[in-house]
BATOR-305963 format. One record per residue: residue number from 0; residue in three letters; z, x, y of N, C-alpha, C, O in turn. Coordinates in steps of 0.001 Angstrom, whole numbers, plus 500000, padded with zeros to 6 digits. Layout:
residues N
+-----+------+--------+--------+--------+--------+--------+--------+--------+--------+--------+--------+--------+--------+
: seq : type :   n_zz :   n_xx :   n_yy :  ca_zz :  ca_xx :  ca_yy :   c_zz :   c_xx :   c_yy :   o_zz :   o_xx :   o_yy :
+-----+------+--------+--------+--------+--------+--------+--------+--------+--------+--------+--------+--------+--------+
: NUM :  ALA :      Z :      X :      Y :      Z :      X :      Y :      Z :      X :      Y :      Z :      X :      Y :
...
+-----+------+--------+--------+--------+--------+--------+--------+--------+--------+--------+--------+--------+--------+
This chain:
residues 118
+-----+------+--------+--------+--------+--------+--------+--------+--------+--------+--------+--------+--------+--------+
: seq : type :   n_zz :   n_xx :   n_yy :  ca_zz :  ca_xx :  ca_yy :   c_zz :   c_xx :   c_yy :   o_zz :   o_xx :   o_yy :
+-----+------+--------+--------+--------+--------+--------+--------+--------+--------+--------+--------+--------+--------+
:   0 :  UNK : 062030 : 736463 : 674698 : 061040 : 736383 : 673637 : 059731 : 737048 : 674060 : 059103 : 737756 : 673273 :
:   1 :  UNK : 059330 : 736819 : 675299 : 058094 : 737425 : 675805 : 058202 : 738945 : 675808 : 057222 : 739635 : 675526 :
:   2 :  UNK : 059382 : 739473 : 676124 : 059624 : 740914 : 676116 : 059398 : 741487 : 674715 : 058750 : 742521 : 674558 :
:   3 :  UNK : 059930 : 740817 : 673714 : 059768 : 741280 : 672330 : 058301 : 741260 : 671906 : 057835 : 742151 : 671197 :
:   4 :  UNK : 057591 : 740240 : 672349 : 056161 : 740145 : 672013 : 055376 : 741296 : 672653 : 054494 : 741882 : 672026 :
:   5 :  UNK : 055707 : 741609 : 673900 : 055016 : 742709 : 674573 : 055338 : 744047 : 673900 : 054454 : 744889 : 673741 :
:   6 :  UNK : 056588 : 744242 : 673510 : 056961 : 745479 : 672823 : 056200 : 745602 : 671508 : 055740 : 746688 : 671154 :
:   7 :  UNK : 056067 : 744507 : 670794 : 055319 : 744525 : 669526 : 053854 : 744907 : 669764 : 053281 : 745695 : 669012 :
:   8 :  UNK : 053265 : 744348 : 670803 : 051867 : 744669 : 671140 : 051724 : 746146 : 671526 : 050791 : 746821 : 671092 :
:   9 :  UNK : 052650 : 746635 : 672339 : 052585 : 748034 : 672759 : 052809 : 748985 : 671586 : 052225 : 750068 : 671545 :
:  10 :  UNK : 053644 : 748590 : 670643 : 053852 : 749401 : 669442 : 052561 : 749474 : 668634 : 052231 : 750523 : 668081 :
:  11 :  UNK : 051840 : 748374 : 668566 : 050547 : 748371 : 667889 : 049563 : 749307 : 668593 : 048800 : 750019 : 667940 :
:  12 :  UNK : 049587 : 749301 : 669917 : 048718 : 750208 : 670681 : 049096 : 751661 : 670395 : 048217 : 752515 : 670278 :
:  13 :  UNK : 050392 : 751949 : 670281 : 050822 : 753315 : 669956 : 050270 : 753767 : 668610 : 049856 : 754916 : 668458 :
:  14 :  UNK : 050265 : 752860 : 667632 : 049702 : 753218 : 666322 : 048217 : 753547 : 666439 : 047724 : 754467 : 665786 :
:  15 :  UNK : 047518 : 752801 : 667263 : 046084 : 753065 : 667463 : 045859 : 754378 : 668221 : 044909 : 755109 : 667940 :
:  16 :  UNK : 046733 : 754666 : 669175 : 046648 : 755941 : 669893 : 046869 : 757091 : 668918 : 046166 : 758100 : 668977 :
:  17 :  UNK : 047837 : 756945 : 668027 : 048105 : 757986 : 667031 : 046889 : 758201 : 666137 : 046523 : 759341 : 665849 :
:  18 :  UNK : 046264 : 757114 : 665698 : 045085 : 757219 : 664842 : 043923 : 757868 : 665599 : 043225 : 758720 : 665049 :
:  19 :  UNK : 043714 : 757473 : 666843 : 042632 : 758051 : 667646 : 042904 : 759522 : 667942 : 041976 : 760331 : 667972 :
:  20 :  UNK : 044159 : 759872 : 668160 : 044512 : 761270 : 668410 : 044252 : 762127 : 667181 : 043808 : 763270 : 667292 :
:  21 :  UNK : 044529 : 761574 : 666018 : 044216 : 762295 : 664781 : 042724 : 762555 : 664656 : 042305 : 763636 : 664242 :
:  22 :  UNK : 041928 : 761560 : 665015 : 040471 : 761744 : 664972 : 040027 : 762770 : 666021 : 039160 : 763602 : 665752 :
:  23 :  UNK : 040621 : 762709 : 667206 : 040274 : 763663 : 668267 : 040627 : 765089 : 667844 : 039889 : 766027 : 668147 :
:  24 :  UNK : 041748 : 765254 : 667147 : 042134 : 766587 : 666665 : 041136 : 767079 : 665630 : 040741 : 768245 : 665640 :
:  25 :  UNK : 040735 : 766191 : 664745 : 039804 : 766554 : 663682 : 038426 : 766912 : 664236 : 037779 : 767849 : 663770 :
:  26 :  UNK : 037991 : 766146 : 665241 : 036647 : 766363 : 665788 : 036612 : 767392 : 666910 : 035544 : 767888 : 667269 :
:  27 :  UNK : 037784 : 767713 : 667465 : 037829 : 768671 : 668565 : 037319 : 768112 : 669878 : 036886 : 768871 : 670745 :
:  28 :  UNK : 037360 : 766812 : 670037 : 036851 : 766155 : 671241 : 037911 : 766171 : 672344 : 038889 : 765426 : 672283 :
:  29 :  UNK : 037714 : 767013 : 673334 : 038684 : 767160 : 674419 : 038787 : 765913 : 675301 : 039874 : 765584 : 675775 :
:  30 :  UNK : 037673 : 765219 : 675526 : 037715 : 763999 : 676331 : 038547 : 762924 : 675646 : 039338 : 762235 : 676291 :
:  31 :  UNK : 038368 : 762786 : 674354 : 039148 : 761799 : 673600 : 040629 : 762165 : 673617 : 041486 : 761286 : 673711 :
:  32 :  UNK : 040930 : 763450 : 673527 : 042321 : 763893 : 673567 : 042958 : 763532 : 674907 : 044066 : 762998 : 674942 :
:  33 :  UNK : 042266 : 763820 : 676006 : 042796 : 763494 : 677330 : 043005 : 761987 : 677492 : 043998 : 761541 : 678068 :
:  34 :  UNK : 042052 : 761218 : 676974 : 042183 : 759762 : 677042 : 043426 : 759291 : 676277 : 044180 : 758450 : 676766 :
:  35 :  UNK : 043629 : 759832 : 675091 : 044803 : 759447 : 674291 : 046102 : 759813 : 674997 : 047066 : 759048 : 674961 :
:  36 :  UNK : 046135 : 760973 : 675636 : 047328 : 761389 : 676378 : 047596 : 760420 : 677521 : 048732 : 759988 : 677715 :
:  37 :  UNK : 046559 : 760076 : 678280 : 046720 : 759147 : 679399 : 047208 : 757779 : 678917 : 048095 : 757179 : 679524 :
:  38 :  UNK : 046625 : 757296 : 677828 : 047031 : 755999 : 677290 : 048475 : 756039 : 676796 : 049245 : 755110 : 677040 :
:  39 :  UNK : 048841 : 757122 : 676097 : 050218 : 757256 : 675627 : 051180 : 757195 : 676814 : 052179 : 756478 : 676766 :
:  40 :  UNK : 050884 : 757937 : 677869 : 051773 : 757968 : 679031 : 051903 : 756591 : 679690 : 052984 : 756231 : 680156 :
:  41 :  UNK : 050812 : 755822 : 679734 : 050870 : 754476 : 680294 : 051748 : 753564 : 679438 : 052583 : 752824 : 679959 :
:  42 :  UNK : 051551 : 753624 : 678129 : 052343 : 752789 : 677221 : 053811 : 753200 : 677286 : 054696 : 752345 : 677329 :
:  43 :  UNK : 054071 : 754510 : 677293 : 055449 : 754991 : 677394 : 056107 : 754494 : 678681 : 057267 : 754083 : 678668 :
:  44 :  UNK : 055368 : 754532 : 679791 : 055907 : 754058 : 681061 : 056292 : 752592 : 681002 : 057350 : 752199 : 681494 :
:  45 :  UNK : 055440 : 751791 : 680406 : 055738 : 750353 : 680300 : 056915 : 750103 : 679365 : 057785 : 749285 : 679662 :
:  46 :  UNK : 056942 : 750811 : 678232 : 058064 : 750648 : 677308 : 059374 : 751085 : 677946 : 060423 : 750503 : 677672 :
:  47 :  UNK : 059319 : 752104 : 678795 : 060516 : 752563 : 679503 : 061043 : 751496 : 680450 : 062252 : 751380 : 680647 :
:  48 :  UNK : 060134 : 750710 : 681041 : 060547 : 749605 : 681900 : 061188 : 748488 : 681079 : 062196 : 747907 : 681482 :
:  49 :  UNK : 060592 : 748195 : 679925 : 061090 : 747113 : 679083 : 062368 : 747485 : 678342 : 063236 : 746639 : 678129 :
:  50 :  UNK : 062483 : 748742 : 677952 : 063614 : 749229 : 677164 : 064060 : 750577 : 677727 : 063628 : 751619 : 677236 :
:  51 :  UNK : 064916 : 750574 : 678748 : 065318 : 751812 : 679421 : 065957 : 752860 : 678503 : 066003 : 754037 : 678860 :
:  52 :  UNK : 066443 : 752457 : 677346 : 067096 : 753419 : 676446 : 066121 : 754426 : 675832 : 066557 : 755423 : 675257 :
:  53 :  UNK : 064806 : 754186 : 675942 : 063852 : 755154 : 675372 : 063639 : 756359 : 676285 : 063221 : 757419 : 675819 :
:  54 :  UNK : 063919 : 756209 : 677564 : 063674 : 757300 : 678514 : 064416 : 758592 : 678199 : 063816 : 759662 : 678306 :
:  55 :  UNK : 065691 : 758547 : 677814 : 066354 : 759818 : 677495 : 065920 : 760402 : 676154 : 066128 : 761590 : 675904 :
:  56 :  UNK : 065319 : 759584 : 675287 : 064943 : 760043 : 673951 : 063520 : 760584 : 673874 : 063233 : 761480 : 673079 :
:  57 :  UNK : 062634 : 760041 : 674700 : 061216 : 760409 : 674673 : 060790 : 760832 : 676066 : 061515 : 760619 : 677038 :
:  58 :  UNK : 059619 : 761430 : 676159 : 059139 : 761918 : 677452 : 057644 : 761689 : 677573 : 056948 : 761483 : 676578 :
:  59 :  UNK : 057162 : 761729 : 678809 : 055718 : 761681 : 679013 : 055128 : 763003 : 678551 : 055828 : 764010 : 678441 :
:  60 :  UNK : 053846 : 762981 : 678287 : 053158 : 764181 : 677824 : 052412 : 764837 : 678973 : 051944 : 764166 : 679893 :
:  61 :  UNK : 052310 : 766145 : 678904 : 051486 : 766888 : 679854 : 050037 : 766461 : 679657 : 049621 : 766153 : 678540 :
:  62 :  UNK : 049280 : 766442 : 680731 : 047870 : 766059 : 680595 : 047085 : 767059 : 679746 : 045950 : 766788 : 679353 :
:  63 :  UNK : 047687 : 768208 : 679468 : 047033 : 769218 : 678637 : 047592 : 769246 : 677215 : 047348 : 770193 : 676468 :
:  64 :  UNK : 048343 : 768205 : 676843 : 048908 : 768143 : 675489 : 047784 : 768078 : 674462 : 046721 : 767512 : 674717 :
:  65 :  UNK : 048035 : 768659 : 673312 : 047024 : 768646 : 672247 : 046952 : 767274 : 671596 : 047845 : 766443 : 671759 :
:  66 :  UNK : 045890 : 767055 : 670868 : 045728 : 765787 : 670151 : 046808 : 765624 : 669092 : 047307 : 764519 : 668877 :
:  67 :  UNK : 047171 : 766716 : 668431 : 048214 : 766634 : 667405 : 049559 : 766266 : 668011 : 050289 : 765456 : 667439 :
:  68 :  UNK : 049900 : 766844 : 669153 : 051160 : 766513 : 669823 : 051148 : 765047 : 670256 : 052159 : 764355 : 670133 :
:  69 :  UNK : 050024 : 764579 : 670755 : 049904 : 763180 : 671165 : 050078 : 762254 : 669973 : 050757 : 761232 : 670068 :
:  70 :  UNK : 049466 : 762609 : 668853 : 049595 : 761807 : 667634 : 051053 : 761713 : 667202 : 051549 : 760629 : 666896 :
:  71 :  UNK : 051728 : 762842 : 667180 : 053131 : 762861 : 666759 : 053995 : 762040 : 667712 : 054841 : 761261 : 667274 :
:  72 :  UNK : 053782 : 762215 : 669008 : 054573 : 761489 : 670008 : 054373 : 759985 : 669872 : 055334 : 759220 : 669946 :
:  73 :  UNK : 053133 : 759562 : 669675 : 052849 : 758127 : 669538 : 053483 : 757569 : 668266 : 054030 : 756467 : 668278 :
:  74 :  UNK : 053413 : 758315 : 667182 : 054022 : 757855 : 665932 : 055534 : 757742 : 666062 : 056131 : 756775 : 665589 :
:  75 :  UNK : 056152 : 758724 : 666699 : 057605 : 758710 : 666841 : 058067 : 757577 : 667755 : 059059 : 756910 : 667460 :
:  76 :  UNK : 057360 : 757355 : 668855 : 057742 : 756275 : 669763 : 057548 : 754919 : 669087 : 058385 : 754030 : 669241 :
:  77 :  UNK : 056473 : 754754 : 668354 : 056256 : 753504 : 667616 : 057355 : 753299 : 666581 : 057830 : 752180 : 666390 :
:  78 :  UNK : 057756 : 754372 : 665917 : 058801 : 754282 : 664892 : 060125 : 753805 : 665494 : 060888 : 753105 : 664829 :
:  79 :  UNK : 060397 : 754170 : 666716 : 061634 : 753747 : 667378 : 061735 : 752225 : 667426 : 062825 : 751670 : 667294 :
:  80 :  UNK : 060612 : 751557 : 667613 : 060616 : 750108 : 667765 : 060373 : 749352 : 666468 : 060490 : 748127 : 666445 :
:  81 :  UNK : 060041 : 750044 : 665401 : 059781 : 749366 : 664139 : 061076 : 748905 : 663497 : 062083 : 749613 : 663508 :
:  82 :  UNK : 061031 : 747714 : 662942 : 062164 : 747173 : 662211 : 061962 : 747526 : 660746 : 061089 : 746963 : 660084 :
:  83 :  UNK : 062753 : 748441 : 660245 : 062569 : 748915 : 658882 : 062715 : 747814 : 657849 : 062103 : 747894 : 656784 :
:  84 :  UNK : 063495 : 746802 : 658126 : 063682 : 745742 : 657150 : 062421 : 744902 : 656971 : 062282 : 744214 : 655959 :
:  85 :  UNK : 061501 : 744944 : 657934 : 060280 : 744156 : 657815 : 059077 : 745004 : 657456 : 057943 : 744557 : 657628 :
:  86 :  UNK : 059288 : 746209 : 656964 : 058178 : 747100 : 656608 : 057689 : 746773 : 655215 : 057931 : 747524 : 654270 :
:  87 :  UNK : 056992 : 745639 : 655087 : 056440 : 745244 : 653802 : 054954 : 745014 : 653937 : 054439 : 744805 : 655035 :
:  88 :  UNK : 054271 : 745054 : 652807 : 052831 : 744865 : 652767 : 052536 : 743826 : 651707 : 052949 : 743978 : 650558 :
:  89 :  UNK : 051828 : 742774 : 652076 : 051425 : 741783 : 651092 : 050140 : 742258 : 650443 : 049060 : 742169 : 651026 :
:  90 :  UNK : 050269 : 742749 : 649262 : 049116 : 743278 : 648542 : 048270 : 742169 : 647953 : 048453 : 740997 : 648282 :
:  91 :  UNK : 047360 : 742533 : 647095 : 046496 : 741566 : 646452 : 047322 : 740675 : 645533 : 048242 : 741156 : 644870 :
:  92 :  UNK : 047015 : 739418 : 645486 : 047724 : 738487 : 644635 : 049063 : 738061 : 645205 : 049876 : 737477 : 644489 :
:  93 :  UNK : 049314 : 738344 : 646495 : 050549 : 737925 : 647126 : 051762 : 738755 : 646766 : 052883 : 738369 : 647097 :
:  94 :  UNK : 051575 : 739884 : 646096 : 052695 : 740741 : 645737 : 053144 : 741486 : 646978 : 052333 : 742126 : 647647 :
:  95 :  UNK : 054440 : 741409 : 647295 : 054977 : 742099 : 648471 : 055563 : 743423 : 648027 : 056349 : 743480 : 647081 :
:  96 :  UNK : 055180 : 744481 : 648709 : 055611 : 745823 : 648359 : 056167 : 746480 : 649607 : 055570 : 746377 : 650679 :
:  97 :  UNK : 057302 : 747152 : 649485 : 057834 : 747910 : 650613 : 056935 : 749098 : 650893 : 056520 : 749800 : 649970 :
:  98 :  UNK : 056634 : 749325 : 652152 : 055806 : 750452 : 652557 : 056704 : 751409 : 653324 : 056887 : 751272 : 654534 :
:  99 :  UNK : 057258 : 752372 : 652612 : 058137 : 753361 : 653213 : 057817 : 754706 : 652619 : 057123 : 754808 : 651608 :
: 100 :  UNK : 058322 : 755725 : 653246 : 058114 : 757065 : 652702 : 056743 : 757584 : 653027 : 056090 : 757112 : 653958 :
: 101 :  UNK : 056312 : 758550 : 652264 : 055028 : 759185 : 652553 : 053896 : 758447 : 651869 : 054114 : 757684 : 650928 :
: 102 :  UNK : 052709 : 758678 : 652341 : 051530 : 758149 : 651673 : 050932 : 756929 : 652325 : 049720 : 756888 : 652537 :
: 103 :  UNK : 051733 : 755928 : 652652 : 051174 : 754720 : 653223 : 050326 : 753976 : 652219 : 050561 : 754068 : 651014 :
: 104 :  UNK : 049331 : 753232 : 652706 : 048467 : 752459 : 651812 : 047170 : 753219 : 651590 : 046604 : 753798 : 652518 :
: 105 :  UNK : 046725 : 753206 : 650386 : 045409 : 753754 : 650068 : 044714 : 752746 : 649170 : 045295 : 752267 : 648197 :
: 106 :  UNK : 043481 : 752430 : 649494 : 042767 : 751452 : 648694 : 041556 : 752056 : 648017 : 040889 : 752921 : 648585 :
: 107 :  UNK : 041268 : 751607 : 646812 : 040058 : 752018 : 646119 : 039806 : 751015 : 645007 : 040753 : 750511 : 644403 :
: 108 :  UNK : 038583 : 750728 : 644735 : 038189 : 749884 : 643623 : 038908 : 748550 : 643541 : 039179 : 748071 : 642440 :
: 109 :  UNK : 039229 : 747930 : 644685 : 039888 : 746651 : 644655 : 041382 : 746693 : 644438 : 042028 : 745647 : 644374 :
: 110 :  UNK : 041946 : 747891 : 644324 : 043386 : 748028 : 644129 : 043976 : 748760 : 645331 : 043260 : 749439 : 646067 :
: 111 :  UNK : 045273 : 748619 : 645522 : 045956 : 749335 : 646588 : 047086 : 750131 : 645979 : 047919 : 749587 : 645254 :
: 112 :  UNK : 047118 : 751417 : 646270 : 048221 : 752267 : 645857 : 049100 : 752452 : 647073 : 048601 : 752800 : 648143 :
: 113 :  UNK : 050386 : 752229 : 646938 : 051302 : 752261 : 648074 : 052284 : 753398 : 647936 : 052918 : 753557 : 646893 :
: 114 :  UNK : 052414 : 754200 : 648999 : 053471 : 755190 : 649104 : 053451 : 756296 : 648082 : 054510 : 756685 : 647589 :
: 115 :  UNK : 052289 : 756819 : 647743 : 052215 : 757914 : 646774 : 052623 : 759216 : 647421 : 052013 : 759639 : 648403 :
: 116 :  UNK : 053639 : 759854 : 646891 : 054129 : 761113 : 647434 : 053732 : 762278 : 646554 : 054089 : 763416 : 646858 :
: 117 :  UNK : 053031 : 762045 : 645509 : 052709 : 763077 : 644534 : 051662 : 763953 : 645003 : 051271 : 764882 : 644296 :
+-----+------+--------+--------+--------+--------+--------+--------+--------+--------+--------+--------+--------+--------+
């Protein structure tokens, strides 16, 4: 049980690394990019210890990897551990909506639009 909890926490960290890498790519901040690469490699190393089956599927990143590559790698590794059956979002008023496909959640004016691919 503790192993599953740690994997869930590390998956959350991967999502944050992906978000930070996207910001680093947008801003062109090389220090932030290097930090994201280092963090990704640390998380990947720990996940490889907890779940050895990820090692042949994923790899560590070069310290010179771009922010976009880091973002993609973090998103893909996080996706490996996500349980698709539990990908739901409790919207306003307790309405549960599946969050799949493109778009994700977007909020405006007190409403949430989910998964817009248009």
